[in-house]
N, C-alpha and C positions, 0 to 999 in steps of 0.2 A: 030547976034547970040543971041538967046533968053536968057534972064537972068533967073537964078534959083530963085525960090521964096525965100524971106528972111526967115532965121531960126527963129523959135519961141523960145523965152526965156524958159530955163528948169525950171520946178517948184522948189520952195525952198525946202530944206530937211525937212522931217517930224520930229518933236520933238518926243522923246520916250513917249509913253503913260504913264500916271502916275500910271499904274497898279503895277509896281515893288515898286514904292515909297509907294503906299497904302499898299502893302503886308508887307513891312518892318515896316511901322508904326503900322500896325495891330499886327505884331509879338511882337513888343516892348510893345504895350498896353497889350497884353495877358501875356507877361512875367511879366510886372509890376503888373498886376492883380493877377497872380499866386504868385508873391512875397508878395503882400499884404495879400493874402489869407494864405500863409505859415506863414507870420509874425503874422497874427491874430491867426492862429492855435497854433503857438509856444507860443504866449502871453497867450492864453487861457490855454494851457497845463501847462505853468509856474505858472499861477495864481491858477490853480487847485492843483498843487504840493505844492505851497506855503501855500494854505489853509489847506492842510493835514499835513504840517510839525509840529512837536512838538514845544512847546514854548521853549524859550531860557533856562528857568530854568529846564525844563524837559530834555533837551539835556545835561545840566550840570550834572544832577544826574544819567543819564544812564551810564552803564558800558559796556565794550566790553569783551567778553569771559567769561568762567566759572571759578570761583575760587573753589579750593578743599583744604580743611584743613584735614590733615590726623592725627589721634590720636592713641596713644597706647591704650592698653586695660584698663589702669587706667585713661584715659582722657588726658594724657600729649600730647601736640602738637608735632608731629614728624617732619612735614614738611608742608609748604603751597605751593601749586602748582597753576599755572595759572597766569593771569595778576596781576600786582601790580600797585597801584595808589597812587601817592603822594597827597599833598595838592592842592586843586584847587586854581589857581592864577588868579585874575582878570587882565584885560589888563593893568591897571595902576601899578600892582605889578610885571609885567614881565619886566626884564631888557631890556633896549633899544637895547643892543648889541645882545640879543637873537632874538628879532623880526627882526632886520636888517639882521642877519645871515640867517634866514629862508627865508625872502622875497628875498634877493639878490641871494640866491642859487636856490630856488625852483620856484620863480615867480616874476621876476623883475618888471613886469608891473601890479602887484597886485592892486595897487591903481587906475589903469586906465581902467581895463576891467569890464565887467558885469557878471562875472562868468565863461565865456569861453573867450579865447583870440584868435581872428581870426588872428592877426598878428603873434602870437606865433605858431599857427597851420601852417600858410603859411611858416614861417621860418623853421619849422621842416621838412616840405615836401621838401623844397629846399635842406636842408642838406641831406635828404634821397636820393635825386636824385644825388647829387654830390659825396657822400661817399658810397652809396649803403648800408648804415646802418642807423638805427634809433639812432642817437647820441643825439638828443634833443627831449624831450617829449613835447607834446602840452598841457598836463594837468596843470591846474592852482591849486593854493592852495585850492580854493573853491571846485574844482572837487575832489581833494584828500580827503578833508573833507567829501564830499558826499559819496565817495567810502568807507571811513573808517567807517562812522556811519551807512549808509543805505544799502550798496551793498557789493559785494565780488570782488575778483581780477580776475574773469574769463575774458579772452580776447575775448569778443564777440561784434558784432556790436550793438546788442540790449542793452547790458549793457552800452556801450559808449553813446548811445542816452539817456538812462535813467539817466546816470551820468551827462550829459550836462544839461538836464532839471532840475535835482535836484540842480545843481550848480547855475543856474539862479534863481531858486526859493529861495535858501538861500540868494543870493544877494538881491532879492526883499524884503525878510522879515527881514533880519538882516543888521546891519551896518558892514562896513569893520573891525572895531575894534572888534566887537562881533565875527565875523567869525574867525578872527585871534586868539582871545582868545579861542574859541572852538577848533581850530586846534592845538594850542600849548599845550592844556590840554588833547587832545585825541589821537594824532598821536602816532604810535608805534615806539619806539626807540631801541627795542631789549632787550633780557634778561628778557622778561616778563614785561618790564616797559612801561606803557602808560602815556604819558604826560611828560613835561619837568621837573616837580618836582620829579617824580618817577625816571626819568633818571639821574637827578643830584644827587639824594641821592644814587642811585645804583653805579654810576661811580665815583662820587667825594665825596660822604659821607656828603653832605650838601644840604641845600635847594636851589632851583633854583633862589630864590631872590638874591643870592650872586654870581651868575655866572659871571665869568670874560670873557674877549673877547676870549682867547684861549679855555676856556671850552665851551663857546657858539658855537665856530666854530666846535669843536669835536662833540657836540650834533647835530648841524645842518647837519653835514656830515653823520650822521647815517640814515637819512630818506631814502636815495637812496638804501642802502643795510644794514639793521641793523646787521645781523649776520657777514657779511664780514668785516665791519668797526668797529666792537665792540672793544673798547679799552682794555677790560679785556681779550680778546682772541688773538688780534693782534694789539699791540701798534703801530707798524710801519705803518700798513694799515690805522689806525685811524688818525695818525698825517699827513700822506700823503694826505688823503682826507680833513683834516682840512685846509691844505695849499691851496687847491682848493677853499674852502669856503672863506678864507681870501682874495684871489685874486678876487673872485666875489664881495665881499663886497667893495673892493677898486674900482673896475671898476664901481660899481653902485653908488659910491660917499658916501657910508655909513661910511667908515673910510678913513683915509689918508694913504699915503705911510709910513709915520713915525709910525703910529699906527700898521700897518701891520708888519713892521720890528721889532717893540718892542714886538710883541705877541710871547712870548717864549713857544712854545708847549712842549718842552722837560722838562720844569719846572713844568708842570701840574702833580699833584699827583693823580694817579689812585687808587681808593679804591680796595683792593684785593678781589678776588672772594670769596664768602662765602664758607667755608669749607664744603665739602660733607663727609658723613660718611656711614658706612655699612648699615644704615637704608634704604638707597636708593635701595640696592639690594632687600629688602623686598617690598618696594613700587613699584619698577619696575615690580615685579611679581604680586602683588595683585591688583593694580589699573586698569590694562587692563580688569579685570573681571567685572568692572562697565559697560562695553559696553553690557554685557549679563544680568547683574542684573537690570540695569536701562538704557535701550538703548535710550530712548527718553528724558532723563532729561537734561536740559540746565541751571537750576538755581544753584546758589552757594550751595555747600553741605559740610557736615562734615562726614568723613569716619572713623568709629570706628573699629579698627583692633584688631586682636588677639595677636599682638606683645607685649611681656613683655620686657620693656626697660632695666630692670636690667639684664635679661638673654641675651638680644641682646648685651649689652656691654660686658658681660662675654664671649660670643661666639666670639666677635671681638678680645678681648684680647687673647683668647686661640689660634686663628688662627695666630695672629702676634707673639705670644710667641713661638709656637711650630712648625710652618711651616719651613722646612729646607730652607737654603739660596738659592734663585733663584727659589723656588717652590711656587706654589699657594696653597691655602686651601679653602675649602668650608664646610659649616655645615648647617644641617637642624635639627630642634628640634620640635617634635610634642607632644601635650598633648594627653591624651588617647582618646579624641573625635575627633582628627584630627586637632585641632587648632594649627596653626604654632606659636610657642612661640619665636623662633629665627631663622633667616635665614641669612647666610653670603655667598655671592657668590664669594669672593676673599679677598685677604689680604689688598687691597687698592682700594676703589671705584674711587678715583680721577685718578689714573694711568690706571685703567682698570675697566670699568663698565660691562664687560661681566659676566653674572650671571652663574657661574659654578655649583651652587646648583641645578638649574632647567633646564639648557640648555646643559651642557657639556655631551658628550657621552664617557664613559670610561669603560674599562673592570674591573670587580669587583674582579677578582682573587678568592680566596677561600671563600670570603663572599657569593659567589653564592651557596656554599654548603648548605646554608639554605634551598634551594628548593630541593636539592638532598635528604637531610635527612628528610625533611617534607614528600616528596613522599614515601620514604622508610618506615617511621613510619606509614603513612596511609595504607601502603600495608603490614603491619604485623611485620616489624622489631622493636625490642625493644632495649632501651638503654643498657641493660645488655647482649645482645646477643653476642656470640663469633664470631669474624671475624679474618681473617688472613691477616696481613700486609706483603705482599710479592710481588715480581715482577710480573706484569701482562702484557699481550699483547692482545689488542682488535683491531682486524682488522689491525694489523701492528703498532698500537699506543701503546707505552709503557711509561706510566707516572712514574715519579720518585718522591721520597720524598726529603725533604731538607736534605742535607748531604749524600744523596744516601744510607741511612740506613733503615733497615726494622725491625720491632719489633716482627714479628711472630704472635702468637695468642694473641689477645687483645680483649677487648669488644668494642661495638659501641661507648659508651660514651668516652672512651679513644681515639679512632680513631678520633672523632670529636674534642676533646679538643686539640689534637696535630696536627690537620689538615692533617691527613694522606691521601695523594692523591691516593694511590693505593686502599685504602678501598672505597673512594668516587667513583673511577672508577668502582670497582666491584659492588657497590650498584646501580650505574647508569645502568650498563649492566643488572643487575638482574631484576630491576623493569621496565626498558625501558627508553631510553633517551627521547622519546616523552612524557612519563609520567612526567619526570622532567620539560620538557618544558611547559606542561599543568599546572603544579603546579606554575611555575613562572608567567605565564600569569594570573592564577587565583588570585595571590597575588598582581597584579597591575603592572607588568612589561609590558610596552607598546612598547618597541623597538623590532625589529626582533630577533627571537630566532632560532638557528640552532640545529640540533639533531646529530651532529658529536660527537663521544665519548669525545673529548676534552671539550665539553660544560660543563661537570661536574666541571671543574676547573675554570669556569668563562670566557669562550672565547667569550661571547656576550657582546656588548656594552650596558650600562645601564645609567640611570640618578640617581644622588644621592637622589633626592626627592622620586623617585619610590622605591629605595632600602629601604629608611627609612620608607616609607609607609608599605612595606612588613614586616619589623621587628615590626612595631607598631601593625600590625594585629596579630602577634604571642603574643605580650603583651596583646592584647585584647581577648585572649583565642580563637583565630581562627576566629574572626569576622573582616570584612573589615573595614578599616579606610580611610576616604577621607580627604586629607589635605585641609584646607581653611584658608583664611587670613582676610576676612571681616566679622565682627560681626554684624554691622548694619550701615545704612546710614541715616542721618537726614538732614533736612534743617537747615539753620543758626538759626532759631527760635525754633528748637527742634522737629519739626514734623518728624516722622519716615517714611522714604520712603521704606526701606528694612530692614529685620531682618533675620539673618541666622536661618533656621528652624532646629530643632533637627532631626538628620538622624539616622535611625536604620540600623546598619551595617548588611551585609549579611554574612551568615555562609560560611566560606571558607574551614575549616577543623573542625573535631569534637574537642570539648574542650580537650579531653584526648590527642589528637595528639599535640595540642598546648602546653599542659603541659609537655609532653615528650620532645618536642623541647626546651622548656624553661629549662628543666633539662640539656640538652646538652649545651645550650648556657651559662648557669650559670657555668658549669664545665670548659668551655673554658676560662672564666675569672678567676675562682678560682685557677686553676692549669695549664692551657694551654697557648695558644699563646696570650691571651688577659689579662695577669696578670697586665700589666701597666694601665689598665682601672679600677682597684679597687678603690673604694672611701669610704670604711668603712661601707658600707651597701650592701645588695644583688644587684648584677649587673649581667645581662645576655647579652652576646654579641658575636661578631665574627669579626676576623681580615680578611684582604684580601690584597694580594700583587701580582702585575703582573710581567711579565718577566723583568729582568734587573732593577728591582726596579723603574719602571716607574710610578706606582700608588700604593698608600697606603690607605687602608680603615679601619675604625672601625665603627661598627654599634651595638647599644645595647640599653637596657632600664633598668630603675630603678625607683621605686616609681611613676609609671604612666607616666613618660616622656621617650620618645624614641628619640634618637639622632643618626644621621649619620654624619660621618666625612670622607672627601676625601682630599688627598694631592697629588700633582704631578706638572709637568710642562705642560704649554699649548701646547708646541711643542712635547710632549711625549718623551722627552729625559730622560735618566736615572737620578735618583737622588741618589747619593751615600748614602747608609745606610738607605734609606727609606723602611720601612716595616710597615704593618698594626699594628703590635704590638709595634711599637716605637712611632714616632711623632703623628700619628692619635690617638692611644690609649691614649697617654698622654694628647692630646688636649681634647679628650672626658672627661677624668677624671677632668681636670682643669675646664671645663665648668660645668659638672654635679655636682660637689661639691657645686657650687653656685646655680644651677638650682633647686636642690632638698632640699636645706637647710631648707626651710620653710615647707617641706612636711614630714608627718610621715613615718617612716621606714616600708616598706611593704615586707613581706616574699612571696616568689614565691609558687604558688600552683603546686608543682611537684609531689605530691602523687596522683596517678590516679587510677580510678576504671574503668575497661574495660567494655564496653557495652556487652550485651548478644550476639548480632550477631557476634561480633568479636571473641568470645570464641567458638561458635558452629563450628564444623568441616564440613563446607560446602563451596561452591564456593564464598560466600560473603566475605570470609576472604581476598580475593585479590581485592576487590572493594572499592570504596570510601564509606563514610558514607551515607547510603541511605536517611538520613534526610536532606542532603544537596541537593540543586538544581543542583549542578554540577554532571557531569557524566564522566565516563572514556572513553566514545566513543570519539575517537580521531578526529572524524569529527565535534564534537560539541565544540564551543567556540574558535576554532583555525583555521588557514588558511595556506595553503602551499605557500611558496615564494622561489624564487631562491636566492642563496647566493654565496659568494666568500671567505668564511672563509678557513683557512688552512685545508689541507687534514688530514686523520686519522694518517698519519705518521709524522705530523708536529705539535708537541705540541706548543701551542701558548705562553707559559710562563715558566719561571723558578720559581717554587713554593717557593718563598723566605719567605713566611709568616709562614712557619711551624717551630715551635721551638721544637726540639727533647726533650724528657724527660731529666731532669737533673740527675746528678750522684746519688743523694740521692733517686731518684725514680727508680733506676736500681740496685737492690740488687746484681745481679750477675756480674755487670760491663759491660754487653753487651748492645749495643744500642737497644732500643725499648722495654724494659721490660714494661709491662702494669702496670698502677697504680692499686693496689688492691682495692677491694670493701671497706675494712675497712678504707683505706687512703682517698678514695673519700668521704665516709660518713663523716669522720672527717673534710675534707676540705670544704665541702658544707653544713655541718650541717643538713643533710637530713636523715630521717629514711627510710630505705629501706622496701619495701613490696614485698611479693612473686609475681612473674610474671609467667604467663603461657608460655609454650614454643611457640616460634613464628612459624608461617606458612609462608613460602616464596613462591611467585609465580615463575613460570619458567622464564628463561631469555627471553626478547623480541627479536624477530628476527631483524637483521640489514638490512636496505635498502641499495641499491647501491649508492644512492645520498642523501645528507643531506636534511632534511626537515626544513623549517623555519616556526615558529609559531608566 
């Protein structure tokens, strides 16, 4: 049998080609080259940033934020707003417990990293993965300093890269001790305090060089959330956070267990918060106007205001003295050019900083009759004209007087003095409710105005400052008055940045109309509902009271000062006994006696000479003064709006501010006897002049729906 040929040995296995190894080696080389390139780029960027950094002395002198010093009209400093800075402390002057508290809490590896901490970043990422929350920040103290001095708090990737570069540049240019010195003197600790010395003085009322361990722990704990852990607003939160700081210091080896246990946080004396006063109501209103007056200014400034500190204090006392228990009070006082002399937005700024003088919307009651009678006077009605105080019905609405009494035939002056609702309703119907709305808008009422019949009794919400402005325009003989609070703005070295320009007011009504209105207002104070507002010199004004005594008003003027007072509860609940002629009028008088004390007595110009066009028997007698830019065209100056005010059959208030004539003014013993001309002349000290008979326009037609102006 033939043998098969012998098997040939199989070839040895082939070794893998070195291609993969070469590829890996090449990749590593490229990565290393890219790393070197990136490192070189970062180094170049850091060097560039370090070159542009200010010097250490420049950084010491730079400040964060804008400081604003607010002064009264006489130069007295009212308040200083913005950041506060204590004394700059060198590193050697800073207590060791303070540096240890900051480093242990905010950046335990501060002495080991180069501006950014890779280990800290990795640790924070692991914590994020485990807890699904960022519980540990990766920012170092140097990064926080870079953010504080050069950047903002926007959470963007670009900002974080810039922050890291600046941190490394700071580490490159300055020593660790210098960086820590900058940080502790510049970081924000809340309450406007920048730096540990400002914080120590604010919270503990002493220099930071005397900080104890518990005090240093409280200050170090503020960095995380200054407002939340502020010891002046929440002591418990501040001490809880301070315990966290003490634990961190012990873990870092900065203090011992015994030192931590002996750190008595409850024994730390917290300096009380500086008392706030009613001046802040004024500054809260005036200072936001700087955004329009000087929108791009960032430098420290001094704001010279119109506020008279003596008058402001008198206004504050009047509110505290006269406001009924449980009620709030507000006051606005204007000089004849519109300068705000005093402004009080409530009885206590600390308990409530809501500014009722400029923000609250309340119904004015019979104080609204100012516009009813202004419109009537402009349309030909005279103070001495005869009217009938009797029950009326207007589209199902029947207003009633206080006490449900009616005086019969009286004159317009008496009807206004005793705030007769029926007469105001008849005048409103006679001249047109839209005409009254136009007059209110003309005199500066900015809130919606409806034209339901009940509007003549003050059914529309208004602001106190707007109503005061309207009365000031009457005092200015029918010329508009614009309230303002900032007289000028200067830099700290006296350079003027802004100065309030003189403003020529616009004619709202003819001077004779304003004079006649002043006649009515003076009578209301002399013998009518505003008798409590008398101050021993001529005063003209009007009371106002809303339903169930929810609001009480008095507005008036004397010797060139116009003042408005409102009182009531914020929740609009009734205030027993509150009427415009009681507490508000008394507060007006208490304030005005001081406000006008240094001014000469001024008599009102109530004797009027009618212009020729008003006397001529033609159609112009029912129109406005043709010299004024305002027109009676209801489509001009006003706009229509929908509203939800009560219907014609639902009177919005109980006219509580009407004080019926006293018995000595009612010879026949019946309610409502009019005060005679001789009595009024004697009471007001006025010489009467003959008046031509009035011409009254026909009643305006009523629309089916209310119109809002």
